[in-house]
N, C-alpha and C positions, 0 to 999 in steps of 0.2 A: 116036293122041291121047292123051292123058292119059296116058301109059305110067309118070308119079313118081305118078301117085295108083296104078296098079295096084301099083306097086313099094313106096311107102310102107307103105299098108293090107292089110295082110298078117298073117291070125291065121284060125285053123282056126274061130273060132266064127263070122267072118263069111259071111251066107248072100250069095248071086246078089243077092238082093234088097237087103240090107245094103249092099251095096257099090255098087248104083245111085244108091241114096239118099245113102250118102256122096260119089259123086263127083257127083252131080246138085248138092250142098251147096256144092260148088268154083265161083268164075267165074274165068274167067281174066284175067291182068294182066300188062301188060306196061310194063317199065322200060327207061328209058333209061340208058345211065351216067352216074354220078354222081347218078341221082333216087332219093329217100328213102322206105323202104316207113315209117319211124318215128322220129322224132326226139326228143332227149333231151326229157323234162318231159311229154311225149306221154302219155295212154293207150292201149295197144294194143288195137284193137276186133277183132284177127283176124288168123290165123297164115297162113303159106301152104306150098305144097310148091315147090321149086322143079324147074323141066325142065328148062330150059338157062340157062346163063349162071352169073355169079359175082358174090355179094352178100359183105358181112360188115358185122360187129357191132363197133361201139368206141366208145370214151370219150376224153375229154379228162382230164388227169392234173392235176395240182395245180397245176405251170407251161402248163397249156394244150397239151401236146403229145397229139397224136391217138395214142392206144394201142388197136388191132385186138386183139379177145376171141376173135373166132370169126370163121371164111368157110363160107360156104355154096353149095355145090355141089350139082351133079345130085341129084336125088332127096332132098335135104335138107329135114327143116320149118324155115324160116324163120321165128324165134319168137323173142319175147322174154317169157319166161314168168311173171316175178315179175307186170308189168304186167301182160297179158292175163287171171291167172288171180286177182290179188289186187285187180286194178281199181285200180293205183296209178301215180302219173305212171313213165315209165322214164328209167333212169338213162341208157341206151343209145342211139346211133342204129343204126341199119343203114340201108346206103346200097349200092345198084347199083355193082360194081366191074366189069361190063359189060353191053351190052344183057343183060336176062333177061324170059323168058316163065315166069310164074308162076300155080298155081291158089293163090285166096284162099279162106277159109272165116269168114266172121261170127262172132264169138264168140257170140252167141243162135243163129246154128246148130248150133255145135259144141255149146253145152251142150241142146240139143235132141236132137240125135243121140246124146249121151253115156247122157242119161235115157232113151231111147226104146230103142237098139239094146245087148244085152249085149255083142255081139262088140266093139262102140267104149269099151267101157268096158275091157272086160279088155286090148285096144290099147292103150288110153291107159296103163295099167298099166304094161303090160310097154314102151314106148316111153318112158316116164319112168322107169323102171328104169334102162334103157340110159343114159340119157342123165345121170344121178348117176353112173352107173361111168365115163362116158367122161369127166366133169369131175375126178374123184375120178382117175383114171389121169395127165389131163392136168395136175394139179397137182403130182402126185408125181415124173414126168417132168419138170418145169420144177425139179425140184430135183436127180435124182438123176443126168439124161442131161445129155451136154455138148451145147453147139448145135449142133457138126458133128452129135451123132448127132440131133437133133431136125430138124432142116435136112435128111437124107437121109430120114430116116420122114415126113416131109412130104411130101418128093420122089415118096416109093415109094407112098403111099396116096393122096395130092391132088396129082398132077401140073397138074389144071386150074389150080391158086394158084400153081404157080411159073410157070406158063405167060402167067397175065393179071393176077394181084395186082402191083403197081409194088413195087419191092426194101423201100421205107421200111415200107409195111404189114406185108409181110412179118417183114421184122424185128423190129418192134413186137410182133407176134404172138411170134413166138419168144423174145422177150424179149433183146434183143440191139441192138445202133447197125446201124443199114444200113452201115458200115464194117465192121465184125467179119463183117457175114453177107457183102459183097462178096469178103473174103477167105477166106471157107470157099468159098462158091463158085467160086474161083480154085483153092484145094487139090484140089478132087472135081474140077475139071476137068482 
């Protein structure tokens, strides 16, 4: 139980008591396929650790096309950082692609832990640094790698997405049309 919490909250400054406080601040939430965790224009009041299932973040572009920004798989933090920490309305939607089991922590509970547990501050700094690196790397790869290479990387690193997300969502995440993605998949197979 709560294996994802144990996986994500790893830092040498956490004592066993610290971890128990962190874990007990999370509450299980179940999402059915299609349920929303967050909708555009809402202010996010929590984040979650995904234990099982697949979620995605998406926006609507100027032509009202659904563009997937991010997928969340097992052991990922499901979060809309700007809305949560700046307390502003979200520009994103976060939706369950499949049935999901998550552990949610409310903003106020996170703030309490952040200000009382040194390990939580250091863990947060480490997590944010890693997320900034990943976001920068993803932007660079969208420019420097071919669509086929981006697909193969996704297939290797996050096969759950390929197995469970609709083709249209995967294509928009990769920055290509679903027709192009179908061609790439045929060529690879």
